[in-house]
C-alpha positions in Angstrom: -9.5 -4.7 97.1 -12.0 -2.4 95.3 -11.8 -1.2 91.4 -9.8 -4.0 90.7 -11.2 -7.4 88.8 -9.7 -10.2 88.9 -9.3 -12.6 86.3 -8.8 -16.4 86.5 -5.8 -18.0 84.9 -7.8 -20.2 83.0 -10.1 -17.5 81.8 -6.9 -15.5 81.0 -5.1 -18.2 78.8 -8.2 -18.9 76.6 -8.2 -15.4 75.7 -4.6 -15.6 74.9 -5.4 -18.7 72.5 -8.4 -16.9 71.0 -6.3 -14.0 69.8 -3.8 -16.1 68.1 -6.1 -18.0 66.4 -8.1 -14.7 65.3 -4.7 -13.6 64.1 -4.0 -16.7 62.2 -7.3 -16.8 60.9 -7.2 -12.9 60.0 -3.9 -12.0 59.3 -1.7 -9.4 61.0 -2.2 -5.7 60.1 1.1 -5.0 62.0 2.8 -8.0 60.7 6.2 -7.9 59.0 5.6 -6.9 54.8 9.1 -6.7 53.9 9.5 -8.0 50.4 5.9 -8.3 49.5 5.8 -4.8 47.6 9.2 -6.0 45.9 7.7 -9.2 44.6 4.7 -7.5 43.5 6.9 -5.0 41.4 8.6 -7.5 40.3 5.7 -9.8 38.7 4.4 -6.5 37.0 7.9 -6.3 35.3 8.1 -10.2 34.7 4.7 -10.1 33.0 5.4 -10.4 29.3 3.2 -9.3 26.5 4.2 -12.4 24.5 4.4 -16.1 24.9 7.5 -16.0 27.5 5.2 -16.3 30.6 7.6 -18.7 32.3 9.4 -15.9 34.4 6.1 -14.5 35.8 5.1 -18.2 36.6 7.8 -18.7 38.0 7.4 -16.2 41.1 3.6 -17.6 41.7 2.4 -20.8 43.9 0.8 -22.6 41.0 3.2 -22.0 37.8 1.6 -24.4 35.6 -1.8 -22.7 35.9 -0.5 -19.1 36.0 1.7 -20.2 32.7 -1.7 -21.5 31.1 -3.7 -18.1 32.0 -1.2 -15.8 31.2 -0.3 -17.2 27.7 -4.2 -16.9 27.4 -4.5 -14.0 28.1 -1.7 -12.6 26.2 -2.8 -14.7 22.9 -6.2 -13.5 23.2 -5.8 -9.6 23.9 -2.8 -9.1 21.7 -1.6 -6.1 23.9 0.3 -3.4 21.7 1.5 -1.9 25.1 0.8 -2.5 29.0 2.4 0.1 31.0 1.8 -0.4 35.5 1.0 3.2 36.5 0.9 2.5 40.5 1.5 0.0 43.2 0.5 0.5 46.5 1.6 -0.9 49.9 0.6 -4.1 51.1 -2.8 -4.3 53.1 -5.4 -6.6 54.4 -6.0 -10.1 51.6 -9.6 -11.2 51.1 -11.4 -13.2 53.5 -10.4 -16.4 51.9 -7.0 -15.7 51.2 -4.1 -18.1 52.5 -3.0 -17.8 56.1 -0.4 -14.7 56.4 -1.3 -13.4 52.9 -1.3 -9.6 52.0 -2.8 -7.7 48.8 -0.8 -5.3 46.8 -3.0 -3.2 44.7 -1.9 -2.1 41.3 -3.0 -0.3 38.2 -2.4 -0.8 34.7 -3.1 0.9 31.4 -3.5 -1.7 28.2 -3.0 -0.3 24.9 -5.0 -2.4 22.9 -4.7 -0.6 19.3 -6.3 2.1 17.7 -9.9 0.9 18.6 -9.1 1.1 22.6 -5.5 2.5 23.1 -6.5 3.0 26.7 -7.9 0.6 29.1 -7.1 0.8 32.7 -7.5 -2.2 35.2 -7.4 -1.9 39.0 -6.8 -5.4 40.5 -4.4 -6.5 43.6 -1.4 -9.1 43.8 -2.0 -11.6 46.6 1.1 -12.6 48.3 1.6 -15.3 50.8 4.9 -16.2 52.9 6.9 -18.6 50.8 7.4 -22.0 52.6 10.2 -22.2 55.0 11.6 -25.4 53.5 11.9 -23.7 50.2 12.7 -20.1 51.0 12.5 -16.9 47.8 14.7 -14.1 47.8 11.7 -12.0 49.3 10.0 -14.6 51.7 7.1 -14.2 49.3 5.6 -16.0 46.5 2.4 -14.6 44.3 -0.4 -16.3 45.3 -2.3 -17.4 41.7 -5.5 -16.8 41.1 -7.4 -15.6 37.9 -8.8 -12.2 39.7 -4.5 -11.5 39.6 -5.4 -10.3 36.3 -8.7 -8.6 36.5 -11.2 -8.8 39.3 -14.1 -10.0 37.7 -12.2 -12.9 36.3 -13.0 -16.4 37.4 -11.5 -20.2 37.3 -12.0 -21.5 33.4 -12.5 -17.8 32.1 -10.1 -15.8 30.3 -9.9 -12.0 28.7 -10.7 -11.3 24.9 -10.4 -8.8 22.5 -12.8 -8.8 20.3 -12.7 -6.7 16.9 -15.6 -5.5 14.8 -14.7 -4.2 11.8 -16.4 -1.7 9.6 -17.0 -2.4 6.1 -14.6 -1.0 4.0 -15.6 2.0 1.9 -15.1 2.1 -2.0 -12.8 4.3 -4.1 -14.6 6.0 -6.5 -14.6 7.3 -10.1 -15.4 10.9 -10.8 -19.0 10.1 -11.6 -19.5 8.3 -8.3 -19.1 5.1 -9.8 -16.8 2.3 -7.9 -12.9 1.7 -8.7 -13.2 -0.5 -5.9 -15.6 -2.2 -3.4 -16.9 -5.2 -1.8 -17.0 -8.2 -4.5 -18.2 -11.5 -4.5 -15.4 -13.8 -4.8 -15.2 -17.8 -5.3 -12.8 -20.0 -3.3 -11.5 -23.3 -5.3 -10.5 -26.1 -3.3 -9.8 -29.9 -3.8 -11.5 -32.6 -1.7 -8.8 -35.7 -1.7 -11.6 -38.1 -0.6 -14.0 -37.5 -3.3 -11.7 -36.7 -6.3 -12.0 -39.2 -9.1 -10.2 -37.8 -12.2 -7.6 -35.7 -10.7 -6.3 -34.9 -14.6 -10.1 -33.3 -15.3 -9.5 -31.3 -12.3 -6.1 -30.1 -13.0 -7.1 -29.1 -16.7 -10.3 -27.1 -15.9 -8.1 -25.1 -13.2 -5.7 -24.5 -15.9 -8.2 -23.3 -18.4 -8.6 -20.3 -15.5 -5.3 -18.6 -16.6 -4.7 -17.7 -12.9 -1.4 -19.3 -12.9 -1.9 -22.0 -10.6 1.0 -24.9 -10.8 -1.3 -28.0 -11.0 1.7 -30.2 -11.0 3.0 -28.9 -7.1 -1.3 -29.0 -6.5 -1.3 -32.4 -7.6 1.1 -33.5 -5.2 -0.3 -31.1 -2.0 -3.4 -33.0 -3.1 -1.6 -36.5 -2.9 0.0 -36.0 0.2 -3.1 -34.2 2.3 -5.7 -35.6 4.8 -8.3 -37.4 2.4 -11.1 -35.8 4.6 -9.5 -32.3 4.7 -9.8 -29.7 1.6 -6.6 -28.8 0.0 -7.2 -24.5 -1.2 -6.4 -24.1 -4.6 -7.2 -20.0 -5.6 -9.9 -17.5 -4.7 -11.0 -15.8 -8.2 -13.6 -13.5 -8.9 -17.0 -13.7 -9.4 -17.5 -13.0 -13.3 -14.1 -15.6 -13.8 -16.3 -18.0 -11.8 -19.0 -17.6 -14.0 -17.6 -17.8 -16.9 -16.3 -21.3 -16.0 -19.3 -22.5 -14.0 -20.1 -25.3 -16.1 -16.8 -26.7 -16.7 -15.8 -26.5 -13.0 -18.9 -27.8 -11.2 -18.8 -30.7 -13.6 -15.5 -32.0 -11.4 -16.4 -34.2 -8.9 -14.2 -33.2 -6.0 -13.6 -29.7 -6.2 -15.7 -27.5 -3.9 -16.6 -24.0 -4.0 -17.0 -21.3 -1.3 -18.7 -18.1 -2.2 -17.6 -14.8 0.2 -16.9 -10.7 -0.2 -13.8 -9.0 -0.1 -13.1 -5.5 -1.4 -11.6 -5.4 -5.1 -10.8 -3.4 -7.5 -12.5 -3.2 -10.3 -11.0 -0.5 -12.9 -7.4 1.1 -12.6 -6.6 -1.6 -10.8 -2.8 -1.0 -10.5 -3.4 2.2 -9.2 -6.5 1.3 -7.0 -4.0 -1.9 -5.3 -5.1 -4.5 -3.2 -6.3 -5.1 0.1 -4.9 -8.1 2.5 -7.9 -10.7 2.9 -6.9 -11.8 6.5 -6.1 -8.1 8.0 -8.6 -6.0 5.8 -5.2 -3.8 5.3 -4.9 -1.7 2.3 -1.3 -3.4 0.8 -0.4 -1.2 -2.3 -1.4 1.8 -4.3 -4.5 4.1 -3.2 -6.0 1.5 -0.6 -2.6 1.7 1.2 -1.8 5.0 0.6 -5.4 5.7 2.3 -6.0 2.8 4.3 -6.7 4.7 7.7 -9.7 6.6 5.8 -10.9 3.7 3.5 -11.0 1.1 6.7 -12.5 3.5 9.2 -12.0 2.7 13.2 -13.3 -0.9 14.1 -15.1 -1.1 17.3 -12.6 -2.9 20.3 -14.3 -4.5 23.1 -12.7 -6.8 25.8 -14.5 -9.3 27.6 -14.2 -11.9 29.9 -14.5 -15.4 27.6 -15.0 -19.2 28.7 -11.7 -20.8 27.6 -13.4 -23.9 26.3 -15.8 -22.1 24.6 -14.5 -18.9 23.5 -18.0 -17.3 24.4 -18.4 -14.1 26.0 -19.7 -13.8 29.6 -19.1 -10.2 30.1 -18.3 -6.7 28.7 -15.3 -5.4 30.4 -14.6 -2.5 28.2 -15.8 -0.9 24.8 -13.8 1.8 22.3 -15.0 4.6 20.6 -14.8 2.9 17.2 -17.1 1.5 15.1 -16.5 4.5 12.7 -17.3 3.7 9.0 -14.6 4.5 6.7 -14.9 7.5 4.3 -15.4 6.7 0.7 -12.4 8.0 -1.8 -13.3 10.3 -4.7 -10.6 10.2 -7.6 -10.9 12.3 -11.2 -10.8 8.9 -13.1 -13.2 9.4 -15.6 -14.6 5.7 -16.2 -15.3 6.0 -19.7 -11.5 7.2 -20.6 -10.2 4.2 -18.0 -12.0 1.8 -19.6 -11.3 3.3 -23.1 -7.1 3.0 -21.9 -7.5 -0.7 -20.7 -8.9 -1.8 -23.7 -6.6 0.2 -26.0 -3.8 -1.7 -24.1 -5.4 -5.1 -24.0 -4.1 -6.6 -27.1 -0.4 -5.3 -26.4 1.8 -8.3 -26.0 4.3 -6.3 -24.1 4.0 -4.7 -20.7 2.8 -0.7 -21.2 0.7 2.0 -19.5 -1.2 5.0 -20.9 -1.7 8.3 -18.4 -4.5 10.9 -19.7 -4.7 14.4 -17.9 -7.2 17.2 -18.2 -4.6 20.1 -19.0 -7.0 22.9 -17.9 -6.7 21.6 -14.3 -4.3 18.6 -14.2 -7.3 16.3 -13.2 -6.0 12.8 -13.5 -8.6 11.0 -16.3 -7.1 7.7 -16.8 -4.0 5.7 -15.7 -4.3 2.3 -17.1 -1.4 -0.3 -16.9 -1.0 -4.0 -18.6 -0.2 -6.2 -16.6 -1.7 -4.7 -13.3 1.3 -6.0 -11.2 2.7 -2.7 -11.2 1.5 1.0 -11.3 4.3 2.0 -13.9 1.7 4.5 -15.6 2.2 6.6 -11.9 5.5 5.2 -10.8 7.4 3.9 -13.6 11.2 5.6 -14.2 12.1 5.8 -18.2 14.1 7.5 -21.1 11.7 9.6 -22.3 13.5 9.2 -25.8 12.7 11.8 -28.1 9.3 12.8 -26.8 11.8 14.6 -24.3 12.5 16.8 -27.5 9.4 18.6 -26.8 11.5 20.2 -23.6 14.8 20.4 -25.6 12.5 22.2 -28.3 11.3 24.7 -26.2 14.9 25.8 -24.3 15.8 26.6 -28.1 12.6 28.4 -28.7 13.4 30.4 -25.2 16.8 31.1 -25.8 15.6 33.1 -29.2 15.8 30.0 -31.7 13.0 30.5 -34.1 11.2 27.5 -35.9 12.3 28.0 -39.2 16.1 28.4 -37.8 18.1 25.9 -39.3 19.8 23.4 -37.1 21.1 21.0 -40.0 20.5 17.1 -39.7 23.0 14.8 -40.7 23.2 11.1 -40.5 25.3 11.4 -37.2 27.0 13.5 -34.5 30.1 12.5 -33.0 30.7 13.5 -29.1 33.7 12.5 -27.4 34.4 9.2 -29.8 30.7 8.4 -29.1 28.6 7.9 -32.0 24.6 9.4 -32.2 22.5 8.5 -35.4 19.0 8.8 -36.1 16.7 6.0 -36.0 17.3 4.1 -39.1 20.4 6.6 -39.6 18.5 8.2 -41.6 19.7 12.2 -42.6 18.0 15.3 -43.8 20.7 17.6 -44.7 22.4 20.8 -43.5 19.2 22.9 -44.1 17.4 21.4 -41.9 15.2 24.0 -39.6 13.9 23.3 -36.1 10.4 22.4 -37.2 11.7 20.0 -39.5 13.8 18.0 -37.1 11.2 18.2 -34.5 8.5 16.5 -37.0 11.1 14.2 -38.5 12.3 13.5 -34.6 16.2 14.0 -35.8 18.4 13.3 -33.2 21.5 14.9 -34.8 20.0 18.1 -35.1 20.0 18.6 -31.6 23.2 17.2 -30.6 24.7 19.2 -33.3 23.5 22.1 -31.6 24.3 21.2 -27.9 26.6 24.3 -27.5 23.2 26.1 -27.3 22.8 25.0 -23.8 24.0 25.5 -20.7 24.7 22.2 -18.3 21.7 23.2 -16.7 19.4 24.8 -19.1 17.9 21.5 -19.6 17.0 21.0 -16.1 15.5 24.6 -15.7 13.2 24.4 -19.1 11.8 20.8 -17.4 10.5 22.1 -14.3 8.3 24.8 -16.6 6.7 21.2 -17.7 6.6 20.1 -14.0 9.5 17.3 -15.2 11.7 17.1 -11.8 9.2 18.9 -9.6 7.4 17.6 -6.2 4.0 16.5 -7.0 1.5 15.9 -4.3 -1.0 14.0 -6.8 -2.8 11.9 -3.9 -1.2 8.9 -5.1 2.8 7.6 -5.2 4.3 8.9 -8.4 7.5 9.4 -10.1 8.1 12.9 -10.8 11.1 12.9 -13.3 14.4 13.6 -13.2 16.5 15.9 -15.4 20.1 16.2 -13.6 22.3 18.8 -14.5 24.4 17.9 -17.4 27.8 16.4 -16.1 30.0 16.8 -19.6 29.4 17.0 -23.4 28.5 13.4 -23.9 25.9 13.9 -21.0 24.5 16.8 -21.9 24.0 15.3 -26.0 22.3 12.4 -24.5 20.0 14.4 -22.6 18.9 16.2 -25.4 17.5 13.7 -26.9 15.6 12.2 -23.8 18.2 9.2 -23.2 21.6 9.4 -20.5 20.2 10.0 -17.0 16.8 11.6 -18.2 13.5 9.8 -16.9 10.2 10.3 -16.1 6.8 8.6 -15.8 3.8 8.1 -18.5 2.1 10.6 -16.4 4.7 12.8 -16.3 4.9 12.8 -19.8 1.3 13.2 -20.0 1.7 16.4 -18.2 4.6 17.2 -20.3 1.8 17.1 -23.5 -0.9 18.8 -21.2 1.6 21.8 -20.3 1.7 22.6 -24.1 -1.8 22.3 -24.5 -3.0 24.4 -21.6 -0.2 27.0 -22.2 1.2 26.7 -18.4 1.8 23.5 -15.7 -1.0 22.0 -13.8 0.1 19.5 -11.5 -1.5 16.1 -12.1 -3.7 15.8 -9.1 -5.9 12.3 -9.0 -7.5 12.7 -5.3 -9.1 16.3 -5.3 -9.2 18.5 -2.3 -6.9 16.0 -0.3 -3.7 16.0 -1.8 -2.2 18.7 -0.1 0.1 21.4 -1.4 -0.1 22.1 -4.9 3.6 22.2 -6.5 4.1 25.4 -8.8 6.9 25.3 -11.6 9.3 28.0 -10.8 8.9 29.8 -14.4 6.5 29.5 -17.2 6.9 29.2 -21.0 6.8 32.3 -22.9 3.5 32.6 -25.2 5.2 32.0 -28.1 6.9 29.5 -26.9 3.9 27.4 -26.2 2.1 28.5 -29.6 5.0 27.5 -31.7 5.3 24.1 -29.4 1.9 24.0 -30.5 2.3 24.4 -34.1 4.9 21.6 -34.4 3.3 19.0 -32.3 0.0 19.2 -34.9 2.7 19.2 -37.8 4.4 16.0 -36.3 0.5 14.7 -37.2 0.4 15.8 -40.5 3.9 15.3 -41.9 5.6 13.9 -39.4 6.7 10.5 -37.4 3.1 10.7 -35.7 1.2 9.8 -38.7 -0.6 7.0 -37.0 -2.9 9.8 -35.3 -3.7 11.7 -38.9 -7.0 10.0 -39.5 -8.0 10.5 -35.7 -10.6 13.2 -35.3 -10.1 16.1 -32.3 -7.4 17.7 -33.9 -4.9 15.4 -32.2 -1.2 16.7 -31.8 1.5 14.5 -30.9 5.7 13.5 -30.7 6.7 10.2 -30.5 9.9 8.8 -29.0 11.7 5.8 -29.2 14.2 5.4 -25.7 17.0 3.0 -26.1 18.0 0.8 -22.8 20.1 -2.1 -22.1 18.4 -5.5 -21.8 21.1 -7.2 -19.8 24.4 -7.8 -18.8 25.6 -8.5 -22.5 24.7 -4.8 -23.1 22.4 -5.4 -25.5 20.3 -2.5 -26.9 16.6 -2.6 -26.9 13.8 0.4 -26.9 10.8 1.7 -25.1 8.1 3.0 -28.0 6.6 6.5 -26.8 3.6 8.6 -28.0 2.6 11.6 -26.1 -0.1 14.5 -27.3 -3.1 16.4 -26.7 -6.3 16.4 -28.7 -6.9 19.9 -29.6 -10.8 20.0 -29.6 -10.9 18.1 -26.4 -9.6 18.7 -22.8 -7.1 15.9 -23.0 -3.5 15.1 -23.1 -2.0 11.9 -23.1 1.2 9.3 -23.0 1.3 6.2 -24.2 4.3 3.7 -23.4 5.2 0.1 -24.5 7.8 -1.4 -22.9 10.2 -3.2 -25.5 8.1 -2.2 -27.9 9.6 -0.7 -30.9 9.0 2.5 -32.2 7.2 5.3 -31.4 5.5 5.8 -34.5 4.7 2.5 -35.6 4.3 1.1 -32.1 3.0 3.0 -29.9 1.0 5.3 -32.4 -1.5 2.9 -32.9 -2.4 2.2 -29.3 -2.5 6.1 -29.3 -5.1 6.2 -32.2 -7.6 3.8 -30.9 -7.3 5.2 -27.4 -8.2 8.7 -29.0 -10.9 7.3 -31.4 -12.8 5.8 -28.4 -12.7 9.2 -26.6 -13.5 11.1 -29.3 -16.5 8.6 -30.0 -17.6 8.6 -26.3 -17.7 12.4 -25.9 -19.9 12.9 -29.2 
C-alpha cells in the first residue's frame, strides 16, 4: 500500500517508553499545577521578618535547613519591611530540580532603612508534589534550596546587610570651635585572674568619682569567669590622664582606648550620643540627629555563614553622605564663664545669657549636667517677675513716683502675703521704691489695678508664654489668666501658676535692654519661623524699667552687682516652693539683668538656693566680671 509506513510493534513500544522517560526527567508542561501557586503565595505570606520562622519552614521539604537559613537571613538583614510585588505562573523548573517540580517566579522588595529603602529581588520558588503517604492541602511542598531567597545564594552562605556609618559631624560654637566632636575615651575593666589586690583597685576606681558602686563591682568580679574581663566604666581622656599613674599601678586593671562623640561645653544642652547605635539621645544631638549623623552607606552582600566574610556585593545604597556640622550662637568664652561661676555651688543651678539686640543665645550652663534646666526648666520666677508686673502698671498709666505703699503684710481671702524677712517700708512707698526693694505687699495691695488677663497679655510683650522656635527644646513660660483674687495676688509676685525658665527670664531682661522682644535663637537660620509678640512696650515704659533695674543695683536688693563694671541693671527674685508631702517651703534664688555697656542679658537660678540678692547675686557677679574682663 503506497504512502504508508509500517512501524514494527517493538519499535512503537520503544518510542512510547522513551517519551514517558523523557516526561519523567523533564516534567510535563501540561501536567496539572493546581495548588502550586497557592502554596507559593502561602509561603511568602508565612515568611517572617523575625525569628518566628517555623510556619514558613514547615511548608518545605527540609524544615530544619529552611528554618536555619531563614533565621540567619532575617537576623543579618534585619529588614524594616518586605513586600511581595508579584507572583508569576508556574513554569518549568531547573534541569536539576526533582522529578515533577515546577517553578513559581516572584518579586519582593525589601526595606533596609534609610540607606537602602528599596532593594528588589527576583527569584523563584521550586515546588514538588507532596508524597502520597504524607499529603498536603495543596498537594505540593516547597523544595528548599538557598536560591529560593536569592538566585545567587549557595549552600553554606547567607545574606548580610553591612552599614558603613560616616563620622558624626560636630556641634560648633559661634567662633567655629567644637562644642561636641569626636573625642578619646578609655574603657576600664577588671581582669579577675590577674587582680591581686582588689581593695587597691576599688580605691583607684573610687578616686575617679564617676559613680561606680565598687561593692557591687566586687560581687560581679567574684562571680565572673577569671579569664574574662569585667567592664567597669568608660571615662574621658582628660580624666584618665589625671589618674593615669594610680590606675596603671593596679595589677588587674585593663584600659582600652577608643573614640566616640563627646560634648566639651554646654554639655547639658548639646546632649549625648548612644555609643552603640551612634544615635543622638538628648539635647541638640537628638534634635538634629539626622543632620549630624549623615546617611550611612548600606550594602547587601552574600557572606559565608561560618566566617561572615563577604563573597559578593548584591546591592549598594545611595548613602555614604557625611553629617553636616551644626552651627550655634554659643560664645565659648561666655559659656566657660557661666560654667565656672556655677562650679563652686553645691546646689543645682543654671545661667542663661542672650544678646538683647538679636536674641542670640550666648551661654546655657547647668549644674549638674543631667538636665538642660537653663532652657527647659519650669520654675516660679518669684520677684524677678515684678519686671513684668511693673511694666503692666506703667502701661496702665502709673508713674514710677506714684505711691503704692508697702505694709508688712497683705491679706487676700484669708491668705497672708508678706515680704522677705517681713520688712515694711510704709504707706508713702512709691512704685520705684517698691521695685528696688522688692516689696511684695506693694504690688499685691494694688491688685485692683489689674484685670485677670493683664499679666498674661503684658508677659507676651516679653516673650513669656509665646511659642519659640529656638533650635532646641525650650520652655517658653506660662502666665495663665488669673483665676480669682488670690491667684492674681500670687501671680503679681511670680508665684501661683506663673512659670518660666532661666532662658525665659533672660529674655525678660533682654527685652528691657533692647526695648523690644527678640526671640532667643540658638541655631541661626535653621530654627524655623521666629515668634513675634502681639504687642510691644511703650518707649516710656522701657525707659522707666531701665532706671528701676539700675537703681536696684545701686540702692536696692541687687547690691551684689554694685562693684561690677559695665553698668549692670538687675532684678532679684526669691520664689517659694513646697519641698515635699509635709508642705514645708523652700526657695529658688534668681537674679536677672543686663549690662548697660555690653550687649548682654542674663538670668541666674539656684535651686533651693536661699534669696536672690545674697545667693544668686554673687554667682551673677562672678559671671559678669569674667564677661567684662574677656571683653576688654
